[in-house]
VEXVEXKOL-884897 format. One record per residue (C-alpha): x, y, z. Coordinates in steps of 0.1 Angstrom, whole numbers, padded with zeros to 4 digits, always signed. Each point is the difference from the previous one (the first is absolute). Example, Ala and Ser with C-alpha at 12.3 -4.5 7.8 and 13.67 -1.06 7.14 Angstrom:
2
+0123-0045+0078;+0014+0034-0007;
This chain:
306
-0873-0144+0883;+0003+0015-0034;+0006-0014-0030;+0016+0020-0030;+0006-0017-0036;+0039+0008-0008;+0022-0016-0023;+0039-0003-0009;+0020-0017-0028;+0015-0037+0000;+0027-0003-0024;-0018+0023-0022;-0033-0011+0009;-0030+0019+0016;-0012-0016+0031;-0034+0004+0012;-0002+0004+0039;-0022+0008+0026;+0018+0018+0036;-0017-0001+0030;+0007+0024+0030;-0010+0000+0037;-0027+0018+0009;+0015+0009+0032;+0025+0028+0008;+0037-0005-0001;+0028+0014+0019;+0026-0003-0036;+0003-0025-0030;-0012-0033+0005;+0007-0040-0005;-0010-0007-0030;-0009-0035-0017;+0000-0009-0040;-0031-0029-0003;-0001-0021-0033;-0025-0023-0011;+0000-0036-0014;+0004-0013-0033;-0028+0015-0021;-0014+0023+0031;-0006+0035-0002;+0009+0027+0027;-0044+0006+0004;+0002-0040+0012;+0022-0015+0034;+0028+0021-0004;-0022+0032+0003;-0019-0018+0032;+0035-0004+0018;+0007+0036-0012;-0025+0019+0012;+0000-0022+0037;+0037+0003+0002;-0003+0043-0006;-0031-0005+0027;+0028-0015+0021;+0025+0034-0003;+0020-0009-0032;+0001+0017-0036;-0008-0029-0025;+0004-0003-0036;-0017-0025-0019;+0007-0005-0038;-0010-0016-0026;+0030-0023-0016;+0011+0013-0035;-0020-0015-0031;-0028-0006+0022;-0031+0019+0017;+0002+0039-0006;+0036-0003-0006;+0018+0006-0035;+0019-0030-0017;-0003-0020-0029;-0010-0031-0006;-0029+0005+0024;+0000-0029+0027;+0032-0005+0001;+0021-0018+0031;+0031+0011-0003;+0022-0007+0037;+0027+0020-0009;-0024+0031-0005;-0020-0006+0028;+0033+0002+0022;+0005+0029-0020;-0032+0017+0012;+0000-0004+0034;+0036+0015-0001;-0017+0028-0023;-0028+0008+0029;+0025+0004+0027;+0019+0025-0019;-0032+0017-0003;-0010+0001+0040;+0037+0015+0005;-0012+0032-0023;-0028+0003+0023;+0000+0028+0029;-0025-0024+0027;+0026-0032-0005;+0029-0002+0019;+0025-0016-0028;+0019-0017+0028;-0032-0023+0010;-0012-0018-0033;-0012-0032+0004;-0016-0025-0024;-0031-0021+0001;-0009-0028-0029;-0030-0019-0001;+0002-0032-0017;+0022+0001-0031;+0012+0039+0011;+0010-0021+0029;+0030-0014-0021;+0007+0025-0021;+0003+0024+0037;+0027-0021+0011;+0017+0000-0030;-0002+0042-0001;+0010+0001+0036;+0031-0023-0003;+0013+0025-0030;-0013+0033+0016;+0017+0010+0030;-0026+0030+0008;-0023-0023+0010;-0002-0007+0032;-0022-0029+0009;-0021-0026-0021;-0031-0018+0007;-0021-0024-0020;-0039-0015+0005;+0001-0034-0016;+0031+0003-0019;+0005-0016-0034;+0020+0000-0028;-0016-0004-0037;+0033-0015-0013;-0005-0025+0025;-0037-0006-0005;+0005-0004-0034;+0028-0025+0002;-0016-0019+0030;-0033+0010+0002;-0018+0020+0029;+0007-0033+0026;+0032-0008-0011;-0007-0034-0023;-0012+0008-0030;+0012-0023-0030;+0030+0016-0017;-0015-0007-0033;-0023+0027+0007;+0021+0028-0002;+0024-0012-0033;-0038-0002-0013;-0004+0037+0006;+0034+0007-0008;-0007-0013-0036;-0033+0019-0002;+0023+0029+0009;+0025-0009-0028;-0032+0002-0028;-0010+0032+0017;+0034+0018-0007;+0001-0017-0035;-0035+0013-0009;+0006+0037+0011;+0037-0001-0024;-0028-0013-0030;-0020+0032+0012;-0031-0019+0011;-0018+0001+0033;+0010-0025+0026;-0026+0003+0022;+0004-0001+0038;+0003-0030+0028;-0033-0005+0023;+0009+0001+0035;-0036-0011+0009;-0022-0025-0011;-0039+0007-0012;-0018-0009+0033;+0011-0005+0034;-0011-0036+0004;+0030-0003-0032;+0027+0017+0027;-0008-0020+0027;+0001-0031-0019;+0034+0012-0014;+0014+0020+0031;-0021-0020+0030;-0003+0031+0026;+0025+0021-0010;-0012+0005-0037;-0036+0002+0013;+0005+0026+0019;+0024+0017-0028;-0031-0001-0024;-0023+0015+0028;+0020+0027+0006;+0012+0013-0040;-0031-0013-0013;-0030+0003+0023;-0016+0026+0016;+0025-0005+0032;+0030+0021-0011;-0005+0001-0039;+0013+0036-0020;-0003+0011-0037;+0031+0004+0001;+0014-0029+0018;+0010-0015-0036;-0001-0041+0010;+0027-0006-0028;+0036-0001-0008;+0019+0010-0032;+0013-0035-0013;+0037+0017+0003;-0007+0001+0039;+0007-0035-0001;+0036-0005-0011;+0007+0025+0021;-0007-0010+0029;+0012-0038-0005;+0035+0020+0003;-0005+0019+0028;+0005-0002+0033;-0016+0027+0027;+0016-0016+0033;+0035-0002-0014;+0004+0031+0017;-0010-0005+0036;+0030-0006+0014;+0008+0039-0011;-0025+0010+0020;+0019-0004+0037;+0003+0016+0024;-0035+0016-0008;-0027-0021+0011;-0028-0021-0019;-0034-0006+0014;-0021-0027-0019;-0036-0002+0010;-0014-0035-0013;-0036-0015+0000;+0003-0032+0022;-0021-0019-0030;+0018+0018-0031;+0011-0024-0027;+0027+0023-0009;+0016+0001+0037;+0030-0023-0015;+0010+0035-0017;+0003+0016+0033;+0021-0028+0016;+0025+0003-0025;+0001+0039+0004;+0007-0006+0039;+0026-0028-0008;+0022+0025-0020;-0003+0031+0026;+0032+0012+0009;-0014+0023+0028;-0031+0005+0025;-0027-0018-0019;-0033-0009+0011;-0031-0021-0011;-0034+0011+0019;-0029-0028-0011;-0038+0012-0001;-0018-0027+0016;-0029-0012-0024;+0012+0016-0029;+0007-0010-0034;+0021+0017-0027;-0027+0027-0021;-0021+0000+0043;+0027+0026+0006;-0010+0023-0035;-0032+0013+0020;-0012-0022+0026;+0000+0029+0027;+0003-0032+0028;+0034-0008-0014;+0007+0037-0014;-0004+0012+0032;+0023-0019+0025;+0029+0004-0032;-0002+0038+0002;+0003-0003+0035;+0034-0019-0005;+0007+0020-0027;+0000+0035+0017;+0017-0011+0031;+0030-0014-0023;+0007+0030-0020;-0005+0023+0032;+0027-0022+0013;+0020-0001-0034;-0003+0034-0016;+0008+0015+0040;-0009+0035+0006;
């Protein structure tokens, strides 16, 4: 497997990406996958892991940093803009269609966590995409509205919208609005706030398990009101008759979002449960990732054809 740094533009913003190509010879252009990272993540973390493993299975893969994040351009830094994130996926597809090693008629999308939601929205509106798969499906807009487990007090979002409004007013006055920290200072605090899910997220992003210097772990405040009016799942009915595969952890508190996606599907749709896994387990733990990659390989091989 060979990894090459490449770049392209998404709505005028430069996007940094890694292109992974299989090491084995091919008779012609190969099927390809765009791989998206979780919110505040970067291509060197879990999306890069899936991109590498799928390239070892014979697919050309493209893992990219979202606009405003990682090595990609865009201001303000740390902006989570759902519309832009969907556009990033479409721009990545456009880049793959220009690569001589890629069959432009066999391109799929693979989104992890937040990128699962964005990949579904992108696939709904882009008929160049032959199939879409998600790992631990999530959508930031729903998570901010309802919480990771779907039970959050609506007053929490209202408070965040108050802060976002104040930040926009501060910018208008020429002041620094600051940023919203995604994680507390310690794993114990993360666990107290979000249980196992919160503790594991802290462990991955802030601890030695998956920490990366370009994974910002914060959001620009204007991300909040952009997400409040967004719904990445609205495009799911448009994906059919193309197929959807969702890989979900058996113990993931976010699984309700995957179930909602499944109910909205109009074409072939499958949920594949990984026994024993929580949400973040599917980021980096090989005992859970390996069976997920086996399933993804079978799915995309069939869905994208030969």
